[in-house]
C-alpha positions in Angstrom: 154.9 -37.4 -8.4 157.9 -38.0 -10.8 160.6 -40.2 -9.4 164.0 -38.5 -8.9 166.2 -41.4 -8.1 169.4 -41.9 -10.2 168.9 -44.3 -13.1 171.3 -47.3 -13.6 171.0 -49.0 -16.9 172.1 -52.6 -17.0 173.1 -55.4 -19.4 170.8 -57.9 -21.0 172.2 -60.6 -18.6 171.4 -58.5 -15.5 167.9 -57.6 -16.9 167.2 -61.4 -17.4 168.4 -62.1 -13.9 166.3 -59.4 -12.4 163.2 -60.5 -14.3 163.8 -64.0 -12.8 163.6 -62.5 -9.4 167.3 -62.4 -8.4 168.0 -59.0 -6.6 171.6 -58.4 -7.3 173.3 -56.3 -10.0 177.1 -56.6 -10.2 179.4 -53.8 -11.1 180.3 -55.0 -14.5 176.6 -55.3 -15.4 176.0 -51.5 -15.1 176.3 -49.8 -18.5 175.2 -46.2 -17.7 174.4 -44.0 -14.8 172.0 -41.0 -15.3 174.0 -39.2 -12.6 176.4 -40.0 -9.8 174.8 -41.7 -6.8 176.0 -41.7 -3.2 176.8 -45.1 -1.7 173.7 -46.3 0.2 171.4 -44.3 -1.9 168.3 -45.7 -3.7 168.6 -46.0 -7.4 166.3 -47.1 -10.2 167.5 -49.9 -12.4 166.4 -50.0 -16.0 167.0 -52.2 -19.0 168.6 -51.0 -22.3 165.2 -49.9 -23.7 164.4 -47.9 -20.6 162.0 -50.5 -19.0 161.9 -50.3 -15.2 163.3 -53.4 -13.5 163.5 -52.4 -9.8 165.0 -50.1 -7.2 167.7 -50.8 -4.7 170.7 -49.8 -2.6 173.8 -48.8 -4.6 177.4 -49.3 -3.3 180.5 -48.7 -5.4 182.6 -50.4 -2.8 180.9 -53.7 -3.3 181.0 -56.3 -6.1 177.2 -56.2 -5.9 176.6 -52.6 -7.2 172.9 -52.7 -6.6 170.8 -54.7 -4.2 167.2 -54.5 -5.4 164.6 -54.2 -2.7 161.5 -53.6 -4.8 160.3 -54.2 -8.3 157.2 -51.8 -7.8 157.7 -48.5 -9.6 155.1 -46.9 -7.2 157.1 -47.6 -4.0 158.4 -44.8 -2.0 161.2 -45.7 0.3 160.2 -44.0 3.4 159.7 -45.1 7.0 156.2 -46.6 6.1 157.9 -48.8 3.5 160.3 -50.3 5.9 157.7 -50.6 8.5 155.7 -52.8 6.1 158.7 -55.0 5.4 159.4 -55.5 9.1 155.7 -56.3 9.8 155.6 -58.8 6.9 158.7 -60.5 8.3 157.3 -60.8 11.8 153.9 -61.9 10.7 155.4 -64.7 8.5 157.3 -66.1 11.6 154.1 -65.9 13.6 152.3 -68.0 11.0 155.1 -70.6 10.4 156.7 -70.8 13.8 153.7 -70.3 15.9 153.0 -67.5 18.4 156.1 -68.2 20.4 158.8 -66.1 18.9 161.1 -66.1 21.9 163.9 -68.0 20.0 163.6 -67.2 16.3 165.2 -65.5 13.3 162.9 -62.5 12.7 164.7 -61.1 9.6 166.7 -63.1 7.1 168.2 -60.7 4.6 167.3 -61.1 1.0 164.6 -63.6 1.9 162.7 -60.8 3.6 163.9 -58.2 1.1 165.9 -56.4 3.6 169.4 -57.1 2.1 172.3 -58.1 4.4 170.3 -57.8 7.5 170.0 -60.6 10.0 167.9 -60.3 13.3 167.7 -63.1 15.8 165.7 -63.0 18.9 166.9 -64.6 22.1 164.4 -64.1 24.8 164.2 -60.3 25.5 167.2 -59.4 23.3 167.3 -59.0 19.6 170.7 -59.5 18.0 171.3 -57.9 14.7 174.0 -58.0 12.0 174.0 -55.7 9.0 176.2 -56.4 6.0 174.7 -54.0 3.5 175.4 -50.3 3.6 172.1 -49.2 2.4 170.2 -51.3 5.0 172.6 -50.2 7.7 171.9 -46.5 6.9 168.3 -47.2 7.6 168.7 -49.3 10.7 167.1 -46.6 13.0 163.8 -46.9 11.4 164.0 -50.7 11.0 165.0 -51.3 14.6 162.5 -48.8 15.9 159.6 -50.4 14.0 160.7 -54.0 14.8 160.8 -53.3 18.6 157.6 -51.3 18.5 155.7 -54.1 16.5 156.9 -56.9 18.8 155.9 -54.9 21.8 152.5 -54.2 20.2 152.1 -58.0 19.9 152.8 -58.4 23.6 156.4 -59.5 23.3 159.0 -58.2 25.9 162.0 -56.7 24.2 164.7 -55.0 26.4 167.6 -54.5 24.1 169.1 -54.7 20.6 172.7 -55.8 20.3 174.7 -55.3 17.2 177.1 -58.1 16.1 178.6 -56.1 13.3 182.0 -57.6 13.8 182.1 -59.4 10.4 185.0 -58.7 8.1 182.7 -58.5 5.1 181.4 -55.2 6.4 184.8 -53.6 5.3 184.0 -54.8 1.7 180.9 -52.6 1.9 182.9 -49.6 3.3 181.6 -50.0 6.8 183.6 -50.4 10.1 183.4 -53.6 12.3 182.1 -53.3 15.8 179.8 -54.8 18.2 177.8 -53.3 21.1 174.3 -52.4 22.3 172.2 -50.2 20.1 171.4 -47.1 21.8 167.8 -45.7 21.6 165.2 -44.5 23.9 163.4 -47.3 25.8 166.2 -49.8 25.2 168.7 -51.1 27.7 172.5 -51.1 27.2 173.5 -52.6 30.7 172.8 -56.3 30.2 175.5 -58.9 30.7 175.6 -60.4 27.2 173.8 -63.6 28.0 170.1 -64.7 27.3 168.5 -68.0 28.2 166.3 -69.6 25.7 164.3 -72.8 25.6 164.3 -74.7 22.3 162.5 -78.0 21.8 162.3 -78.1 25.7 166.1 -77.7 26.0 167.5 -74.8 27.9 170.5 -72.9 26.5 172.6 -70.0 27.7 173.2 -67.8 24.6 176.4 -65.7 24.7 175.4 -63.2 22.0 178.5 -61.0 22.6 181.2 -63.6 22.1 179.5 -66.6 20.5 179.7 -67.4 16.8 177.6 -65.3 14.4 174.7 -64.0 16.6 175.4 -66.5 19.4 173.4 -69.5 18.6 172.4 -71.4 15.4 168.6 -71.3 15.2 168.4 -72.9 11.8 168.8 -76.5 13.0 165.8 -76.3 15.4 163.8 -79.0 13.8 166.7 -81.1 12.5 167.6 -81.5 16.2 164.2 -82.9 16.9 164.7 -85.4 13.9 167.9 -86.6 15.7 166.1 -86.8 19.0 163.5 -89.1 17.6 166.1 -91.8 16.7 168.4 -91.4 19.7 166.6 -93.7 22.2 169.2 -96.3 23.5 171.9 -95.1 21.1 175.6 -94.4 21.8 175.9 -91.0 20.3 179.0 -89.1 18.9 178.2 -85.5 18.3 181.0 -84.0 16.1 181.6 -80.3 15.9 179.2 -79.9 18.8 179.6 -76.2 19.3 177.2 -75.3 22.1 176.0 -78.9 22.4 172.6 -78.6 20.9 172.5 -81.9 18.9 174.1 -83.7 21.8 171.5 -82.4 24.3 168.6 -83.3 22.0 170.1 -86.8 21.6 170.3 -87.0 25.4 166.8 -85.8 25.8 165.7 -88.5 23.3 166.9 -91.2 25.6 170.4 -91.9 24.3 172.3 -94.5 26.3 175.4 -92.3 26.2 176.5 -89.0 24.5 179.9 -87.8 23.7 180.3 -84.3 22.4 183.4 -83.2 20.4 184.8 -79.9 19.4 188.3 -78.5 18.7 187.3 -75.3 20.7 187.8 -75.3 24.4 185.4 -72.4 24.8 182.7 -74.2 22.8 183.0 -77.3 25.0 182.8 -75.0 28.0 179.5 -73.6 26.6 178.3 -77.2 25.9 179.0 -78.2 29.5 177.2 -75.1 30.8 174.2 -75.9 28.7 174.2 -79.6 29.8 174.3 -78.4 33.5 171.3 -76.2 32.8 169.4 -79.2 31.8 170.8 -81.7 34.5 172.3 -83.8 31.7 175.5 -85.7 31.9 177.7 -86.2 28.8 181.3 -86.8 27.9 183.4 -84.2 26.1 186.3 -84.6 23.9 188.5 -81.6 22.9 189.9 -82.7 19.5 190.1 -82.0 15.8 187.2 -84.0 14.5 189.3 -85.2 11.4 191.9 -86.6 13.6 189.5 -88.2 16.0 187.4 -89.9 13.2 190.7 -91.1 11.6 191.8 -92.6 14.9 188.4 -94.3 15.5 188.4 -95.7 12.0 191.9 -97.1 12.1 191.2 -99.0 15.3 187.8 -100.1 13.9 186.0 -98.7 16.8 182.3 -99.7 17.2 181.8 -97.5 20.3 179.1 -95.4 18.6 175.9 -96.3 16.7 174.8 -92.7 16.0 177.2 -90.2 14.7 176.2 -86.5 14.0 178.3 -84.4 11.6 177.4 -80.7 11.8 180.7 -78.9 10.7 181.1 -75.3 10.0 181.0 -74.2 6.4 184.0 -75.8 4.6 183.6 -73.4 1.6 182.3 -69.8 1.3 182.9 -69.5 -2.4 183.0 -71.5 -5.6 186.8 -71.2 -5.7 187.2 -73.6 -2.7 184.5 -76.1 -3.6 186.9 -79.0 -4.5 188.7 -78.8 -1.2 185.5 -78.6 0.7 184.2 -81.6 -1.2 187.2 -83.6 -0.1 186.7 -82.4 3.5 183.0 -83.4 3.6 183.8 -86.7 1.9 186.6 -87.6 4.5 184.5 -87.1 7.6 181.4 -88.8 6.1 183.4 -91.8 4.9 185.1 -92.3 8.2 181.9 -92.0 10.2 180.4 -94.6 7.9 183.3 -96.9 8.6 183.0 -96.5 12.3 179.3 -97.1 12.5 178.1 -100.7 12.7 175.6 -102.0 10.3 172.2 -100.7 11.4 173.8 -97.6 12.9 172.7 -94.1 12.1 174.3 -91.0 10.6 173.1 -87.5 10.8 175.1 -85.2 8.4 174.7 -81.7 7.1 176.4 -78.8 5.4 175.7 -75.2 6.0 177.6 -73.9 3.0 175.5 -72.6 0.1 178.4 -73.4 -2.3 178.1 -77.1 -1.4 175.0 -77.5 -3.5 172.6 -80.3 -2.6 173.3 -82.3 -5.7 177.1 -82.1 -5.0 176.4 -83.0 -1.3 174.4 -86.1 -2.3 177.0 -87.2 -4.8 179.7 -86.9 -2.2 177.7 -89.0 0.2 177.2 -91.7 -2.4 180.9 -91.7 -3.1 181.7 -91.8 0.6 179.4 -94.7 1.1 181.0 -96.6 -1.8 184.5 -96.0 -0.5 183.4 -97.1 3.0 181.8 -100.2 1.5 178.4 -99.6 2.9 174.9 -98.7 1.7 172.8 -95.9 3.0 169.1 -96.1 3.8 167.8 -92.5 3.7 165.4 -91.6 6.6 164.9 -87.9 6.0 166.2 -85.0 3.9 165.7 -81.7 5.6 166.8 -78.0 5.3 166.9 -75.0 7.5 163.9 -74.2 9.8 161.2 -71.9 8.2 162.3 -68.8 10.1 165.2 -68.9 7.7 163.0 -69.1 4.5 164.2 -70.0 1.1 163.3 -67.5 -1.6 163.2 -69.7 -4.6 164.5 -67.0 -6.9 167.5 -66.3 -4.7 169.6 -69.5 -4.5 171.9 -68.0 -1.9 169.0 -68.3 0.7 169.0 -72.1 0.2 172.1 -73.2 2.2 171.5 -75.9 4.8 171.4 -79.5 3.8 170.6 -82.1 6.5 170.3 -85.9 6.0 169.5 -88.8 8.3 170.6 -92.2 7.1 170.8 -95.8 8.4 174.0 -97.7 7.5 173.0 -101.0 6.0 
């Protein structure tokens, strides 16, 4: 059967990028359209010589005009196609994360070739965020297949909650909202909290009001790395959020743990999680920059393991320089505070703070703090947040463990 999708012809630059596996076509890279396409519609992308390059969702509201979802000219983008994509994603997690999928990212956007879609599982609840119009228009079949397949595997799924309250949706021409997804067989009367167990630590996840989908699953194994070096240590967990690193340090036998965050609500959640596990910690509500400055100025040696897990300091290349300074400041001050032989766990969740830039920053911070660093581990996000090597945007989390020597 002859394909009837609109044809978008693109520049040589876009053609080269698509051939190298990157799935985005920007507005200025489209040179011709065979006919007008409705936003969210599937279009075929072709090179100047008419050669087929892929098919994807079009959106004139977005800087990314086309998000390619397939480079197979024989694909038909029906329910069976999206069912295959969902099953591929779930089967991958079953392989790399084990059979326990109770706290796991099940769909990670472009890495699973489902653009802009995030789905995290917290116990019996799936929490979804859709940032691509084309994907959003097909969410019914995606959610239906995802729930059905998980239940087929023996997993209990009660509800799907949509966290579509991200401002970026407006750039795609979509409204912001959050709430339970309504469909037959799914509940809409839950209280907005789910309890999960990660690395043996219990957490209450507030998926209605928490950041992003309610809990950061990408640091799962990095928290274990911190736990392994925590025994007997006096720990300062900066930007603690829900207390996950702090709790892993405590579970690892830390002598004492102090959790710091500027947000009172975050600290309240950290306290609740500590109580769930019967763990006692200290809490400081403070700006981390100010606290580290104060500790460095008084030459404090109260801590011999410091954890730096800040929010993203940059979300675009335009703010890289300021972000670089911010990362350098907190790392340099942490290095000054730590005694010789102390340990530093430090990370960045910003894609635009590239790994080579982050390592350069750490070397400069160590020089300015007059210390040397012995690298213990270099890590990234957990494998349920896979890195698609042709899509650099999927490679975002940098995590390093050092000893100060």
